[in-house]
PLY file of the C-alpha trace (Angstrom):
ply
format ascii 1.0
element vertex 107
property float x
property float y
property float z
element edge 106
property int vertex1
property int vertex2
end_header
86.75 93.64 81.99
90.61 92.70 82.25
92.77 95.18 84.06
95.22 97.07 81.88
97.34 98.87 84.28
101.32 98.03 84.47
101.25 98.13 88.21
98.81 97.61 91.18
97.07 100.52 92.45
97.33 101.35 96.50
94.39 102.81 98.80
95.84 106.43 99.86
94.42 109.79 101.18
96.31 112.55 99.77
96.02 115.81 98.91
96.49 117.37 95.61
96.49 119.94 93.06
95.95 119.79 89.47
96.01 122.65 86.42
96.00 122.67 83.03
98.40 124.66 81.31
97.16 127.45 79.13
93.29 127.20 80.63
91.84 128.65 83.08
91.06 125.18 85.36
92.75 124.22 88.52
91.55 122.72 91.59
92.28 120.27 94.20
90.87 116.83 95.08
91.56 113.88 97.18
93.66 111.00 95.48
92.42 108.15 96.43
94.56 105.38 94.95
97.68 105.46 93.41
100.45 103.91 91.20
103.39 104.91 89.62
101.65 105.01 86.64
98.53 106.64 87.53
96.03 107.59 90.25
92.01 108.69 90.67
91.00 111.72 92.34
87.94 112.97 94.02
87.40 116.43 92.85
84.40 118.65 92.25
86.06 120.24 89.58
85.19 119.09 86.26
87.56 117.48 83.53
87.33 116.43 80.23
88.63 112.92 78.91
92.12 113.66 76.91
92.58 116.68 78.86
96.30 117.08 80.16
97.34 118.65 83.74
99.83 119.18 85.76
99.82 117.22 89.08
101.42 118.10 92.71
100.60 115.57 95.19
100.88 115.93 98.70
101.85 112.77 100.48
101.00 112.69 104.42
104.41 111.59 105.52
106.74 113.44 103.07
107.74 117.08 103.44
108.02 117.33 99.87
105.35 117.36 97.48
105.51 114.89 94.10
105.25 117.11 91.03
104.41 115.29 88.02
104.84 117.15 84.60
101.87 115.93 82.71
99.02 113.44 83.58
96.26 112.88 80.94
92.89 111.79 81.84
91.79 108.79 81.01
88.25 108.40 82.37
85.66 110.80 84.19
82.38 110.51 86.32
80.63 113.06 88.33
83.35 114.05 91.11
86.02 111.86 90.41
88.91 111.28 87.47
91.56 108.82 86.71
94.88 109.51 85.63
97.50 108.08 83.50
100.80 109.95 84.10
102.34 110.83 80.68
105.81 112.93 81.89
107.73 112.36 84.66
110.93 113.37 85.82
113.59 110.65 86.77
114.05 111.26 90.14
110.13 112.31 90.85
109.62 109.06 89.18
112.02 107.38 92.05
110.25 109.50 94.76
106.64 108.37 93.62
107.59 104.60 93.02
109.37 104.75 96.55
106.03 106.03 98.13
103.98 103.42 96.63
106.05 100.66 97.27
105.78 101.48 101.02
101.97 101.23 101.07
101.63 98.18 98.31
103.95 95.92 100.64
102.77 95.54 104.65
105.10 96.43 107.16
0 1
1 2
2 3
3 4
4 5
5 6
6 7
7 8
8 9
9 10
10 11
11 12
12 13
13 14
14 15
15 16
16 17
17 18
18 19
19 20
20 21
21 22
22 23
23 24
24 25
25 26
26 27
27 28
28 29
29 30
30 31
31 32
32 33
33 34
34 35
35 36
36 37
37 38
38 39
39 40
40 41
41 42
42 43
43 44
44 45
45 46
46 47
47 48
48 49
49 50
50 51
51 52
52 53
53 54
54 55
55 56
56 57
57 58
58 59
59 60
60 61
61 62
62 63
63 64
64 65
65 66
66 67
67 68
68 69
69 70
70 71
71 72
72 73
73 74
74 75
75 76
76 77
77 78
78 79
79 80
80 81
81 82
82 83
83 84
84 85
85 86
86 87
87 88
88 89
89 90
90 91
91 92
92 93
93 94
94 95
95 96
96 97
97 98
98 99
99 100
100 101
101 102
102 103
103 104
104 105
105 106
């Protein structure tokens, strides 16, 4: 299977919170990999492919959470799912990319 991602994912252990606009669905999860275009979340809250969520990522080394306006569920399995970021403000994209770059390159 060909990898269709634009960016390499890096392994992380960040807390996250997600919610669906207009729906009574929200949950917390462990973000386990990250790229500027998406992520994987481990969570017991069930989601469906195609659902759009707002996402808040809490990077361990930063006081400022990363607030993503919209991300679409691309795949889901029991207790985990993958998100593709679909709407993000420019300063937030820079913040996310900076976190990703620090982790993608060895110190």
